[in-house]
C-alpha positions as CSV (number, residue, x, y, z in Angstrom):
1,E,-34.2,-12.5,-29.7
2,V,-30.7,-11.2,-30.5
3,S,-29.9,-9.9,-33.8
4,C,-26.4,-9.6,-35.1
5,R,-25.2,-7.5,-37.9
6,R,-21.8,-6.2,-39.4
7,L,-20.9,-2.7,-39.7
8,G,-19.0,-2.2,-42.7
9,G,-18.2,-4.8,-45.7
10,G,-18.0,-8.6,-44.7
11,S,-14.7,-9.1,-46.9
12,V,-11.2,-7.3,-46.0
13,Q,-7.7,-7.9,-46.6
14,A,-5.4,-9.2,-43.8
15,G,-4.6,-6.5,-41.6
16,G,-7.9,-4.7,-42.0
17,S,-10.6,-4.2,-39.4
18,L,-14.3,-4.9,-39.1
19,R,-16.9,-4.3,-36.6
20,L,-19.7,-6.4,-35.5
21,S,-22.9,-5.5,-33.4
22,C,-25.3,-7.5,-31.4
23,A,-28.5,-6.0,-30.2
24,A,-31.0,-7.7,-28.1
25,S,-34.8,-7.4,-28.2
26,A,-35.2,-8.2,-24.7
27,R,-33.6,-6.2,-21.9
28,A,-30.4,-7.9,-20.8
29,F,-29.8,-8.0,-16.9
30,S,-26.5,-7.6,-15.0
31,S,-26.2,-11.4,-14.7
32,H,-26.1,-11.9,-18.3
33,V,-23.0,-12.4,-20.3
34,M,-22.8,-11.8,-24.2
35,A,-20.6,-13.6,-25.9
36,W,-19.2,-13.9,-29.4
37,F,-18.4,-17.3,-31.1
38,R,-17.1,-18.2,-34.5
39,Q,-17.2,-21.3,-36.9
40,A,-15.1,-21.7,-39.7
41,P,-16.0,-24.1,-42.7
42,G,-15.5,-27.6,-41.4
43,K,-14.7,-26.4,-37.9
44,E,-16.6,-26.6,-34.7
45,R,-17.9,-23.1,-33.1
46,E,-15.3,-21.7,-30.9
47,F,-15.3,-18.9,-28.3
48,V,-14.0,-15.5,-29.4
49,A,-14.7,-13.2,-26.7
50,A,-17.3,-12.2,-23.8
51,V,-18.5,-9.2,-21.9
52,R,-20.5,-9.3,-18.6
53,W,-23.3,-6.9,-19.1
54,G,-23.1,-5.7,-15.4
55,S,-19.5,-4.9,-14.9
56,G,-18.4,-4.6,-18.4
57,R,-15.5,-7.0,-17.6
58,T,-14.3,-9.0,-20.8
59,Y,-12.8,-12.2,-21.9
60,Y,-10.9,-13.3,-24.8
61,A,-9.7,-16.4,-26.6
62,E,-6.1,-16.4,-27.0
63,S,-5.9,-16.4,-30.6
64,V,-7.8,-13.1,-30.8
65,K,-6.2,-11.4,-27.4
66,G,-4.8,-8.0,-28.4
67,R,-6.6,-7.8,-31.7
68,F,-10.2,-7.8,-30.9
69,T,-12.1,-6.0,-28.5
70,T,-15.8,-6.6,-27.3
71,S,-17.8,-3.7,-25.3
72,R,-21.4,-3.3,-24.4
73,D,-23.6,-0.2,-24.7
74,R,-26.2,-0.7,-21.9
75,A,-28.5,2.1,-23.2
76,E,-28.7,0.7,-26.6
77,N,-28.9,-2.8,-25.3
78,T,-26.0,-3.6,-27.9
79,V,-22.6,-5.2,-27.7
80,Y,-19.7,-4.8,-30.1
81,L,-16.9,-6.6,-31.3
82,Q,-14.2,-4.6,-32.9
83,M,-11.8,-6.7,-34.9
84,N,-8.3,-5.1,-35.9
85,S,-5.4,-6.8,-37.6
86,L,-7.5,-9.5,-39.3
87,K,-6.1,-12.6,-40.5
88,P,-7.3,-15.1,-43.0
89,E,-7.6,-17.6,-40.2
90,D,-10.2,-15.4,-38.7
91,T,-12.5,-16.0,-41.7
92,A,-15.6,-17.6,-40.4
93,V,-19.3,-17.0,-39.5
94,Y,-19.6,-14.8,-36.3
95,Y,-22.4,-15.5,-33.9
96,C,-23.3,-13.4,-30.7
97,A,-25.3,-15.3,-27.8
98,R,-26.4,-14.2,-24.5
99,G,-26.2,-16.6,-21.4
100,N,-26.8,-16.6,-17.9
101,G,-23.0,-16.7,-16.9
102,L,-19.6,-17.1,-18.5
103,A,-19.1,-20.1,-20.2
104,Y,-16.7,-21.1,-23.2
105,A,-18.8,-23.9,-24.6
106,P,-21.6,-22.9,-27.2
107,A,-24.1,-25.3,-25.6
108,E,-24.2,-23.2,-22.4
109,Y,-25.9,-20.3,-24.3
110,K,-29.5,-20.4,-25.1
111,L,-30.1,-17.2,-27.1
112,W,-28.3,-16.8,-30.3
113,G,-27.9,-14.4,-33.1
114,Q,-28.3,-15.2,-36.8
115,G,-24.5,-15.0,-37.4
116,T,-22.9,-12.9,-40.0
117,L,-19.8,-14.0,-42.4
118,V,-16.4,-12.4,-42.4
119,T,-13.9,-13.2,-44.9
120,V,-10.4,-12.1,-44.6
121,S,-8.1,-12.5,-47.6
122,S,-4.5,-12.8,-47.7
């Protein structure tokens, strides 16, 4: 099971910051990848960022590169998504997911968190 929660308020103004965390109840293995996806109203779920559990190597969508940072805390079995310089187009429900390898398609991930809403106003 994966539990996703928002650290801080879910509604911010453009330019603000938010941090999301995602904790897995089951121990993650080095081969696992923890990913973040988001889904805006009326749109398909899209890849945001991912981190390899073993190496810590990170990957980002072009739309968030330089603004978002994902990291993992192996001791806490938790991953984080730090979102800075938020834009109204970042408004979406954000999900974390665990997969067995890096993939950009949501269908490749079998374990999902419940999602948390992030609203960015202009």
